[in-house]
C-alpha positions as YAML, in Angstrom:
chain: A
units: angstrom
residues:
- id: 1
  name: MET
  ca: [-91.34, -72.66, -123.60]
- id: 2
  name: LYS
  ca: [-87.94, -71.77, -124.42]
- id: 3
  name: LYS
  ca: [-89.24, -68.61, -125.17]
- id: 4
  name: ARG
  ca: [-90.39, -67.73, -121.87]
- id: 5
  name: THR
  ca: [-87.24, -68.77, -120.80]
- id: 6
  name: THR
  ca: [-84.99, -66.11, -122.25]
- id: 7
  name: GLN
  ca: [-87.84, -63.33, -121.37]
- id: 8
  name: ARG
  ca: [-87.57, -64.44, -117.37]
- id: 9
  name: GLN
  ca: [-83.84, -64.27, -118.09]
- id: 10
  name: TYR
  ca: [-84.21, -60.50, -119.78]
- id: 11
  name: ARG
  ca: [-86.23, -59.40, -116.82]
- id: 12
  name: ARG
  ca: [-83.57, -60.84, -114.64]
- id: 13
  name: LEU
  ca: [-81.11, -58.66, -116.38]
- id: 14
  name: LEU
  ca: [-83.24, -55.58, -115.62]
- id: 15
  name: GLN
  ca: [-83.88, -56.52, -112.02]
- id: 16
  name: PHE
  ca: [-79.44, -56.49, -111.34]
- id: 17
  name: GLY
  ca: [-79.56, -53.44, -113.05]
- id: 18
  name: VAL
  ca: [-77.17, -54.11, -116.05]
- id: 19
  name: PRO
  ca: [-76.76, -50.96, -117.84]
- id: 20
  name: LYS
  ca: [-78.37, -50.28, -121.37]
- id: 21
  name: PHE
  ca: [-76.01, -50.88, -123.96]
- id: 22
  name: ALA
  ca: [-74.90, -54.23, -122.72]
- id: 23
  name: MET
  ca: [-79.20, -55.05, -122.57]
- id: 24
  name: THR
  ca: [-79.59, -53.79, -126.11]
- id: 25
  name: ILE
  ca: [-76.88, -56.66, -126.98]
- id: 26
  name: VAL
  ca: [-78.43, -59.40, -125.02]
- id: 27
  name: SER
  ca: [-81.76, -57.99, -126.78]
- id: 28
  name: ILE
  ca: [-80.07, -58.66, -130.19]
- id: 29
  name: PHE
  ca: [-78.47, -61.86, -128.86]
- id: 30
  name: LEU
  ca: [-81.84, -63.14, -127.73]
- id: 31
  name: SER
  ca: [-84.03, -61.88, -130.92]
- id: 32
  name: ILE
  ca: [-81.66, -63.74, -132.96]
- id: 33
  name: VAL
  ca: [-82.25, -67.02, -130.79]
- id: 34
  name: ILE
  ca: [-85.55, -66.54, -131.39]
- id: 35
  name: LEU
  ca: [-85.52, -66.34, -135.44]
- id: 36
  name: ALA
  ca: [-83.48, -69.11, -135.20]
- id: 37
  name: GLN
  ca: [-85.69, -71.45, -132.58]
- id: 38
  name: ALA
  ca: [-88.38, -70.58, -135.12]
- id: 39
  name: GLY
  ca: [-86.40, -71.69, -138.28]
- id: 40
  name: ILE
  ca: [-86.75, -68.00, -139.32]
- id: 41
  name: HIS
  ca: [-83.11, -66.42, -141.00]
- id: 42
  name: PRO
  ca: [-82.05, -63.29, -142.06]
- id: 43
  name: VAL
  ca: [-82.25, -62.46, -146.11]
- id: 44
  name: LEU
  ca: [-79.28, -60.43, -147.44]
- id: 45
  name: ALA
  ca: [-79.48, -58.39, -150.78]
- id: 46
  name: GLN
  ca: [-78.24, -60.81, -153.44]
- id: 47
  name: SER
  ca: [-77.38, -59.36, -157.27]
- id: 48
  name: VAL
  ca: [-76.38, -62.11, -159.77]
- id: 49
  name: ILE
  ca: [-74.34, -60.56, -162.67]
- id: 50
  name: THR
  ca: [-74.12, -62.63, -165.75]
- id: 51
  name: ALA
  ca: [-71.68, -61.08, -168.84]
- id: 52
  name: ILE
  ca: [-72.26, -62.90, -171.91]
- id: 53
  name: PRO
  ca: [-70.57, -64.02, -173.90]
- id: 54
  name: PRO
  ca: [-67.07, -64.81, -171.38]
- id: 55
  name: ARG
  ca: [-65.05, -64.75, -174.34]
- id: 56
  name: LEU
  ca: [-65.14, -62.43, -177.70]
- id: 57
  name: VAL
  ca: [-62.91, -63.20, -180.29]
- id: 58
  name: LEU
  ca: [-62.50, -60.24, -182.94]
- id: 59
  name: SER
  ca: [-59.91, -59.36, -185.91]
- id: 60
  name: GLY
  ca: [-59.55, -56.71, -188.32]
- id: 61
  name: LYS
  ca: [-56.70, -54.78, -190.25]
- id: 62
  name: PRO
  ca: [-54.64, -51.99, -189.14]
- id: 63
  name: GLY
  ca: [-57.31, -48.59, -189.74]
- id: 64
  name: GLU
  ca: [-60.83, -50.54, -189.50]
- id: 65
  name: ILE
  ca: [-63.29, -50.08, -186.91]
- id: 66
  name: ILE
  ca: [-65.22, -52.80, -185.48]
- id: 67
  name: THR
  ca: [-68.17, -53.10, -184.10]
- id: 68
  name: SER
  ca: [-69.57, -56.26, -181.91]
- id: 69
  name: GLN
  ca: [-72.55, -56.35, -179.37]
- id: 70
  name: LEU
  ca: [-72.16, -57.67, -175.71]
- id: 71
  name: LYS
  ca: [-74.67, -58.55, -173.32]
- id: 72
  name: VAL
  ca: [-74.89, -58.06, -169.47]
- id: 73
  name: ARG
  ca: [-77.70, -59.86, -167.68]
- id: 74
  name: ASN
  ca: [-79.09, -58.98, -163.84]
- id: 75
  name: ASP
  ca: [-80.49, -61.53, -161.99]
- id: 76
  name: SER
  ca: [-81.65, -59.96, -158.82]
- id: 77
  name: GLU
  ca: [-84.75, -58.81, -157.66]
- id: 78
  name: GLU
  ca: [-84.06, -54.49, -158.39]
- id: 79
  name: ALA
  ca: [-83.02, -52.39, -161.34]
- id: 80
  name: GLN
  ca: [-78.90, -51.55, -161.33]
- id: 81
  name: ASN
  ca: [-76.77, -49.32, -163.14]
- id: 82
  name: TYR
  ca: [-73.40, -51.22, -163.83]
- id: 83
  name: THR
  ca: [-69.77, -49.37, -164.09]
- id: 84
  name: VAL
  ca: [-68.51, -50.33, -167.60]
- id: 85
  name: SER
  ca: [-64.93, -50.35, -167.12]
- id: 86
  name: VAL
  ca: [-62.04, -51.51, -170.17]
- id: 87
  name: GLU
  ca: [-58.81, -52.75, -169.05]
- id: 88
  name: ASP
  ca: [-55.91, -54.37, -170.86]
- id: 89
  name: PHE
  ca: [-55.24, -58.10, -169.16]
- id: 90
  name: VAL
  ca: [-51.72, -60.14, -169.14]
- id: 91
  name: VAL
  ca: [-51.41, -63.73, -168.08]
- id: 92
  name: TYR
  ca: [-48.48, -64.26, -165.09]
- id: 93
  name: ASP
  ca: [-49.31, -67.60, -163.83]
- id: 94
  name: THR
  ca: [-49.10, -70.98, -165.48]
- id: 95
  name: GLN
  ca: [-52.93, -71.75, -165.00]
- id: 96
  name: GLY
  ca: [-54.25, -68.82, -168.01]
- id: 97
  name: THR
  ca: [-55.51, -66.53, -165.07]
- id: 98
  name: PRO
  ca: [-55.85, -62.94, -166.98]
- id: 99
  name: ILE
  ca: [-55.02, -59.93, -164.72]
- id: 100
  name: PRO
  ca: [-56.00, -56.45, -165.17]
- id: 101
  name: ILE
  ca: [-53.10, -54.05, -165.50]
- id: 102
  name: LYS
  ca: [-53.35, -50.28, -166.69]
- id: 103
  name: THR
  ca: [-53.59, -49.03, -170.25]
- id: 104
  name: SER
  ca: [-49.42, -48.57, -171.32]
- id: 105
  name: SER
  ca: [-48.18, -47.81, -174.72]
- id: 106
  name: ASN
  ca: [-45.01, -49.97, -174.44]
- id: 107
  name: ASN
  ca: [-47.76, -53.11, -173.87]
- id: 108
  name: ARG
  ca: [-46.93, -54.70, -177.01]
- id: 109
  name: TRP
  ca: [-50.75, -56.66, -176.25]
- id: 110
  name: SER
  ca: [-52.52, -53.95, -175.51]
- id: 111
  name: LEU
  ca: [-56.07, -53.49, -176.47]
- id: 112
  name: ALA
  ca: [-58.21, -51.10, -174.39]
- id: 113
  name: SER
  ca: [-57.31, -47.98, -175.78]
- id: 114
  name: TRP
  ca: [-58.91, -49.04, -178.76]
- id: 115
  name: ILE
  ca: [-62.33, -49.82, -177.77]
- id: 116
  name: THR
  ca: [-65.25, -47.66, -177.28]
- id: 117
  name: SER
  ca: [-68.21, -48.71, -174.47]
- id: 118
  name: PRO
  ca: [-70.34, -47.31, -172.58]
- id: 119
  name: ASP
  ca: [-69.95, -45.94, -168.94]
- id: 120
  name: ILE
  ca: [-72.79, -46.76, -167.21]
- id: 121
  name: ILE
  ca: [-75.53, -49.79, -167.96]
- id: 122
  name: PRO
  ca: [-78.87, -49.28, -166.43]
- id: 123
  name: VAL
  ca: [-80.41, -53.02, -166.54]
- id: 124
  name: ASP
  ca: [-83.63, -53.93, -164.84]
- id: 125
  name: ALA
  ca: [-84.37, -56.32, -163.00]
- id: 126
  name: LYS
  ca: [-84.38, -60.38, -164.43]
- id: 127
  name: THR
  ca: [-83.62, -58.90, -167.70]
- id: 128
  name: THR
  ca: [-81.02, -59.04, -170.11]
- id: 129
  name: GLN
  ca: [-79.11, -55.25, -171.58]
- id: 130
  name: ILE
  ca: [-77.32, -55.13, -175.28]
- id: 131
  name: VAL
  ca: [-73.89, -53.70, -174.67]
- id: 132
  name: ASN
  ca: [-72.20, -51.79, -178.02]
- id: 133
  name: ILE
  ca: [-69.02, -51.78, -178.52]
- id: 134
  name: LYS
  ca: [-66.21, -50.29, -181.14]
- id: 135
  name: VAL
  ca: [-62.62, -50.95, -181.63]
- id: 136
  name: ARG
  ca: [-60.83, -48.61, -183.87]
- id: 137
  name: VAL
  ca: [-57.91, -50.36, -185.37]
- id: 138
  name: PRO
  ca: [-54.55, -48.05, -185.24]
- id: 139
  name: LEU
  ca: [-53.24, -47.70, -188.81]
- id: 140
  name: THR
  ca: [-49.49, -48.78, -186.77]
- id: 141
  name: ALA
  ca: [-51.19, -51.45, -184.85]
- id: 142
  name: LEU
  ca: [-48.73, -54.53, -185.04]
- id: 143
  name: PRO
  ca: [-49.82, -58.12, -186.22]
- id: 144
  name: GLY
  ca: [-51.21, -60.60, -183.86]
- id: 145
  name: GLY
  ca: [-53.03, -60.79, -180.93]
- id: 146
  name: HIS
  ca: [-53.94, -57.46, -178.50]
- id: 147
  name: TYR
  ca: [-56.22, -58.66, -175.20]
- id: 148
  name: ALA
  ca: [-59.10, -56.72, -173.19]
- id: 149
  name: MET
  ca: [-60.97, -56.97, -170.74]
- id: 150
  name: LEU
  ca: [-64.51, -55.51, -170.51]
- id: 151
  name: THR
  ca: [-65.86, -55.79, -166.83]
- id: 152
  name: TYR
  ca: [-69.14, -54.58, -165.13]
- id: 153
  name: MET
  ca: [-69.83, -53.17, -161.63]
- id: 154
  name: PRO
  ca: [-72.97, -53.15, -160.32]
- id: 155
  name: ASN
  ca: [-74.10, -49.79, -158.57]
- id: 156
  name: ALA
  ca: [-72.70, -46.88, -160.46]
- id: 157
  name: ASP
  ca: [-74.43, -44.28, -158.69]
- id: 158
  name: VAL
  ca: [-75.61, -45.05, -155.26]
- id: 159
  name: LYS
  ca: [-77.34, -42.82, -153.04]
- id: 160
  name: PRO
  ca: [-75.74, -42.39, -149.85]
- id: 161
  name: GLY
  ca: [-79.18, -43.24, -148.49]
- id: 162
  name: GLN
  ca: [-79.40, -46.54, -150.05]
- id: 163
  name: LEU
  ca: [-75.39, -47.30, -149.23]
- id: 164
  name: LYS
  ca: [-76.75, -49.95, -146.42]
- id: 165
  name: LYS
  ca: [-79.40, -51.78, -148.46]
- id: 166
  name: THR
  ca: [-76.85, -52.54, -151.09]
- id: 167
  name: ALA
  ca: [-73.57, -52.29, -149.22]
- id: 168
  name: SER
  ca: [-73.54, -56.50, -149.47]
- id: 169
  name: ILE
  ca: [-73.35, -56.33, -153.21]
- id: 170
  name: ILE
  ca: [-71.59, -53.43, -153.95]
- id: 171
  name: GLY
  ca: [-67.48, -55.12, -155.41]
- id: 172
  name: GLN
  ca: [-69.25, -58.10, -157.72]
- id: 173
  name: ARG
  ca: [-67.30, -57.67, -160.69]
- id: 174
  name: VAL
  ca: [-68.11, -59.86, -163.84]
- id: 175
  name: GLY
  ca: [-67.05, -59.42, -167.43]
- id: 176
  name: THR
  ca: [-66.03, -60.45, -170.88]
- id: 177
  name: LEU
  ca: [-62.23, -61.04, -172.37]
- id: 178
  name: ILE
  ca: [-61.56, -60.01, -175.77]
- id: 179
  name: TYR
  ca: [-59.10, -61.39, -177.90]
- id: 180
  name: PHE
  ca: [-58.10, -59.47, -180.56]
- id: 181
  name: THR
  ca: [-56.45, -60.30, -183.86]
- id: 182
  name: VAL
  ca: [-54.56, -57.69, -186.05]
- id: 183
  name: ALA
  ca: [-54.13, -59.26, -189.64]
- id: 184
  name: GLY
  ca: [-50.64, -59.77, -191.16]
- id: 185
  name: PRO
  ca: [-47.92, -62.30, -190.60]
- id: 186
  name: VAL
  ca: [-47.28, -63.83, -186.96]
- id: 187
  name: THR
  ca: [-45.19, -65.58, -185.85]
- id: 188
  name: GLU
  ca: [-46.76, -69.42, -184.14]
- id: 189
  name: LYS
  ca: [-44.41, -71.53, -181.86]
- id: 190
  name: LEU
  ca: [-45.13, -73.66, -179.43]
- id: 191
  name: ASN
  ca: [-42.82, -75.55, -177.31]
- id: 192
  name: ILE
  ca: [-43.18, -78.69, -174.59]
- id: 193
  name: LEU
  ca: [-40.94, -77.34, -171.85]
- id: 194
  name: LYS
  ca: [-42.19, -80.57, -169.32]
- id: 195
  name: PHE
  ca: [-43.42, -83.86, -169.99]
- id: 196
  name: SER
  ca: [-43.82, -86.35, -166.73]
- id: 197
  name: VAL
  ca: [-45.53, -89.45, -165.42]
- id: 198
  name: PRO
  ca: [-44.53, -91.39, -162.65]
- id: 199
  name: GLN
  ca: [-42.22, -93.88, -163.65]
- id: 200
  name: PHE
  ca: [-43.40, -96.41, -162.03]
- id: 201
  name: SER
  ca: [-47.27, -97.28, -160.93]
- id: 202
  name: GLU
  ca: [-48.71, -100.25, -159.28]
- id: 203
  name: GLN
  ca: [-52.09, -99.83, -160.53]
- id: 204
  name: GLY
  ca: [-53.99, -96.97, -162.67]
- id: 205
  name: PRO
  ca: [-55.46, -94.37, -163.61]
- id: 206
  name: VAL
  ca: [-52.11, -93.10, -164.43]
- id: 207
  name: SER
  ca: [-51.54, -89.66, -164.25]
- id: 208
  name: PHE
  ca: [-49.55, -87.23, -166.94]
- id: 209
  name: SER
  ca: [-48.39, -83.60, -166.53]
- id: 210
  name: GLY
  ca: [-46.55, -80.97, -168.34]
- id: 211
  name: THR
  ca: [-45.93, -77.32, -169.10]
- id: 212
  name: MET
  ca: [-46.21, -75.53, -172.53]
- id: 213
  name: GLU
  ca: [-44.49, -72.45, -173.79]
- id: 214
  name: SER
  ca: [-45.65, -69.74, -176.46]
- id: 215
  name: LEU
  ca: [-43.77, -67.90, -178.32]
- id: 216
  name: SER
  ca: [-46.06, -66.71, -180.91]
- id: 217
  name: ASP
  ca: [-47.33, -63.58, -181.37]
- id: 218
  name: ILE
  ca: [-50.93, -64.62, -180.93]
- id: 219
  name: HIS
  ca: [-52.79, -66.35, -178.21]
- id: 220
  name: ILE
  ca: [-52.70, -70.10, -179.37]
- id: 221
  name: THR
  ca: [-55.12, -73.54, -178.83]
- id: 222
  name: PRO
  ca: [-53.48, -76.53, -178.81]
- id: 223
  name: LYS
  ca: [-55.23, -79.49, -179.02]
- id: 224
  name: GLY
  ca: [-54.41, -83.42, -179.97]
- id: 225
  name: ASN
  ca: [-53.51, -86.43, -178.34]
- id: 226
  name: LEU
  ca: [-51.78, -88.76, -175.84]
- id: 227
  name: THR
  ca: [-51.07, -92.37, -177.47]
- id: 228
  name: ILE
  ca: [-50.22, -95.13, -175.06]
- id: 229
  name: SER
  ca: [-48.55, -98.00, -176.62]
- id: 230
  name: ASP
  ca: [-47.95, -101.26, -174.65]
- id: 231
  name: PRO
  ca: [-44.62, -103.78, -173.97]
- id: 232
  name: LEU
  ca: [-45.06, -104.74, -177.21]
- id: 233
  name: ASN
  ca: [-45.74, -101.59, -179.04]
- id: 234
  name: SER
  ca: [-49.01, -101.98, -180.12]
- id: 235
  name: ILE
  ca: [-51.31, -98.87, -179.33]
- id: 236
  name: ILE
  ca: [-53.91, -99.56, -177.00]
- id: 237
  name: ALA
  ca: [-55.12, -96.07, -176.36]
- id: 238
  name: SER
  ca: [-55.41, -92.69, -177.20]
- id: 239
  name: VAL
  ca: [-56.32, -90.24, -174.88]
- id: 240
  name: PRO
  ca: [-57.78, -86.23, -176.42]
- id: 241
  name: ILE
  ca: [-56.13, -83.46, -174.68]
- id: 242
  name: GLU
  ca: [-57.53, -79.73, -174.84]
- id: 243
  name: THR
  ca: [-54.93, -77.27, -172.69]
- id: 244
  name: GLY
  ca: [-56.70, -73.90, -173.60]
- id: 245
  name: SER
  ca: [-55.57, -71.24, -174.63]
- id: 246
  name: ILE
  ca: [-51.92, -69.86, -174.13]
- id: 247
  name: PHE
  ca: [-51.11, -66.55, -174.75]
- id: 248
  name: PRO
  ca: [-48.34, -64.87, -176.73]
- id: 249
  name: GLU
  ca: [-44.91, -65.29, -174.59]
- id: 250
  name: THR
  ca: [-46.28, -67.46, -171.76]
- id: 251
  name: GLN
  ca: [-46.51, -70.88, -170.29]
- id: 252
  name: ARG
  ca: [-49.57, -72.89, -169.70]
- id: 253
  name: ASP
  ca: [-49.24, -76.97, -167.36]
- id: 254
  name: PHE
  ca: [-52.22, -79.29, -168.63]
- id: 255
  name: ASP
  ca: [-52.89, -82.64, -167.26]
- id: 256
  name: VAL
  ca: [-54.46, -85.47, -168.75]
- id: 257
  name: THR
  ca: [-55.15, -89.30, -167.37]
- id: 258
  name: TRP
  ca: [-55.31, -92.41, -168.50]
- id: 259
  name: SER
  ca: [-57.78, -94.27, -166.98]
- id: 260
  name: GLN
  ca: [-56.43, -97.92, -167.44]
- id: 261
  name: LYS
  ca: [-56.31, -99.74, -163.87]
- id: 262
  name: TRP
  ca: [-54.40, -102.62, -164.65]
- id: 263
  name: GLY
  ca: [-50.76, -103.08, -166.90]
- id: 264
  name: TRP
  ca: [-48.32, -105.62, -167.00]
- id: 265
  name: GLY
  ca: [-44.95, -103.90, -168.09]
- id: 266
  name: ARG
  ca: [-42.91, -101.21, -169.84]
- id: 267
  name: TYR
  ca: [-45.34, -98.56, -172.18]
- id: 268
  name: ARG
  ca: [-44.60, -95.72, -173.86]
- id: 269
  name: ALA
  ca: [-46.73, -92.62, -173.82]
- id: 270
  name: ASP
  ca: [-46.68, -90.04, -177.17]
- id: 271
  name: LEU
  ca: [-47.84, -86.61, -177.00]
- id: 272
  name: ASP
  ca: [-49.19, -84.76, -180.14]
- id: 273
  name: LEU
  ca: [-50.25, -81.00, -180.41]
- id: 274
  name: VAL
  ca: [-51.68, -79.62, -183.28]
- id: 275
  name: TYR
  ca: [-51.63, -75.27, -183.22]
- id: 276
  name: GLY
  ca: [-51.64, -72.77, -185.57]
- id: 277
  name: THR
  ca: [-53.33, -71.72, -188.52]
- id: 278
  name: THR
  ca: [-50.84, -73.90, -189.96]
- id: 279
  name: GLY
  ca: [-51.85, -76.97, -188.60]
- id: 280
  name: ALA
  ca: [-48.28, -77.03, -186.61]
- id: 281
  name: VAL
  ca: [-47.42, -80.02, -184.72]
- id: 282
  name: THR
  ca: [-45.46, -80.10, -181.52]
- id: 283
  name: SER
  ca: [-44.50, -83.71, -180.17]
- id: 284
  name: ALA
  ca: [-43.20, -85.50, -176.77]
- id: 285
  name: THR
  ca: [-42.69, -88.84, -175.55]
- id: 286
  name: ILE
  ca: [-41.79, -90.63, -172.53]
- id: 287
  name: PHE
  ca: [-41.52, -94.41, -171.49]
- id: 288
  name: PHE
  ca: [-43.25, -95.38, -167.78]
- id: 289
  name: TRP
  ca: [-44.00, -98.86, -165.83]
- id: 290
  name: LEU
  ca: [-47.13, -100.22, -164.78]
- id: 291
  name: PHE
  ca: [-46.70, -103.34, -163.26]
- id: 292
  name: PRO
  ca: [-48.55, -105.09, -160.00]
- id: 293
  name: ILE
  ca: [-45.35, -105.73, -158.13]
- id: 294
  name: ARG
  ca: [-47.38, -106.27, -155.00]
- id: 295
  name: LEU
  ca: [-49.88, -108.01, -156.37]
- id: 296
  name: VAL
  ca: [-47.44, -110.72, -158.33]
- id: 297
  name: ILE
  ca: [-45.39, -111.01, -154.67]
- id: 298
  name: TYR
  ca: [-48.32, -111.57, -152.54]
- id: 299
  name: SER
  ca: [-49.65, -114.14, -155.45]
- id: 300
  name: LEU
  ca: [-45.77, -115.80, -155.58]
- id: 301
  name: ILE
  ca: [-45.96, -115.95, -151.50]
- id: 302
  name: ALA
  ca: [-49.35, -117.90, -151.81]
- id: 303
  name: ILE
  ca: [-48.69, -120.23, -154.88]
- id: 304
  name: ILE
  ca: [-45.14, -121.11, -152.56]
- id: 305
  name: SER
  ca: [-46.91, -121.24, -149.46]
- id: 306
  name: VAL
  ca: [-49.43, -124.05, -151.37]
- id: 307
  name: LEU
  ca: [-46.50, -125.72, -152.58]
- id: 308
  name: VAL
  ca: [-44.55, -126.14, -149.98]
- id: 309
  name: THR
  ca: [-47.73, -127.65, -147.51]
- id: 310
  name: ILE
  ca: [-48.32, -129.98, -150.76]
- id: 311
  name: ILE
  ca: [-44.57, -131.27, -150.69]
- id: 312
  name: LEU
  ca: [-44.86, -131.61, -146.69]
- id: 313
  name: LEU
  ca: [-48.28, -133.69, -147.08]
- id: 314
  name: ASN
  ca: [-46.44, -135.86, -149.12]
- id: 315
  name: LYS
  ca: [-43.30, -136.43, -147.43]
- id: 316
  name: ARG
  ca: [-45.71, -137.29, -144.40]
- id: 317
  name: SER
  ca: [-47.64, -139.46, -146.76]
- id: 318
  name: LYS
  ca: [-44.59, -141.22, -148.00]
- id: 319
  name: ARG
  ca: [-43.19, -141.63, -144.58]
- id: 320
  name: HIS
  ca: [-46.86, -142.85, -143.08]
- id: 321
  name: GLN
  ca: [-46.27, -145.37, -146.30]
- id: 322
  name: GLU
  ca: [-43.19, -146.39, -145.72]
- id: 323
  name: PHE
  ca: [-44.06, -146.91, -141.93]
- id: 324
  name: LEU
  ca: [-47.06, -149.00, -142.75]
- id: 325
  name: GLU
  ca: [-44.78, -151.30, -145.55]
- id: 326
  name: LYS
  ca: [-42.72, -151.90, -142.38]
- id: 327
  name: GLU
  ca: [-45.01, -152.66, -140.24]
- id: 328
  name: VAL
  ca: [-46.23, -154.99, -142.71]
- id: 329
  name: THR
  ca: [-43.43, -156.59, -143.44]
- id: 330
  name: GLU
  ca: [-42.68, -157.43, -140.05]
- id: 331
  name: LEU
  ca: [-45.98, -158.54, -139.74]
- id: 332
  name: LYS
  ca: [-45.35, -160.93, -142.14]
- id: 333
  name: GLU
  ca: [-41.91, -162.53, -141.22]
- id: 334
  name: GLU
  ca: [-43.44, -162.95, -137.32]
- id: 335
  name: LEU
  ca: [-46.23, -165.04, -139.94]
- id: 336
  name: GLU
  ca: [-44.16, -167.31, -141.40]
- id: 337
  name: LYS
  ca: [-42.28, -167.85, -138.43]
- id: 338
  name: PHE
  ca: [-45.56, -168.55, -136.35]
- id: 339
  name: GLU
  ca: [-46.30, -171.10, -139.48]
- id: 340
  name: GLN
  ca: [-43.12, -173.08, -139.47]
- id: 341
  name: PRO
  ca: [-43.25, -176.08, -138.03]
- id: 342
  name: LYS
  ca: [-41.17, -176.82, -135.09]
- id: 343
  name: MET
  ca: [-38.23, -179.92, -135.31]
...
């Protein structure tokens, strides 16, 4: 019924002399409406690329050639040609987000120029392709960490006639982060710049946050525990912490939550993080209050109200008792007067 109505509207527009261009637009719109009503939806081309692994950790000595294998998977319905790019990356924010940059000889942490990889990788639909790479470590390479990302871009050699068909998937880009460590003496140092918690909380969970700074020549991955002690200085909880990798000369934020619901006083939190190849430790301590002040106030108000009610009832009962005793006394006196013999 709905379809017939839209067709009648279309014929009326023709009768009123609507221009063909406008009619074309109207036709497209009506077609979409009809398809939507019929439960039919247009399907866009999709391409799912997976880089395996998302992170690759390698090491070597100056002058060595290190070989390794990566993989890329094409989960789309069609074969794809992937352009392979290798770029250095750095981390600017405190979340550990890698940002690709152009390779520069001034970059202490550069790795991209050492890596040899294919320029284009053809991958059939629903298959995984192996990608062989080589890392040639210069004799002058500085000890410590060097970092690059190897990325894949689909449709490396799209023909003009295929552009419309593949336009929806051009621009998708995935890759593997490569962490390479050159052997030699390195500095490993981590500072806790900030460690904070709300000074007073009525109830949990209690959220802690902090910022760490790496002064190392290599990426480090701190791990440790947050130890909670109660007002009696007894350890009552230990919460594991994993901050992720921190790159050289960068800062990184971390968060940890103690799931305790209720507390009754001043607590102590000790943060201990272990990092580096030697197991170095950095620590921080903070105090905070966990006390349900409003709950206590409401409870006190309720208790006081009950006590006042009891006192008032007791006073009323006492007055009533005194009144009754007075009445009894008066009755006794009247009775005694009545019982006395008349002279």
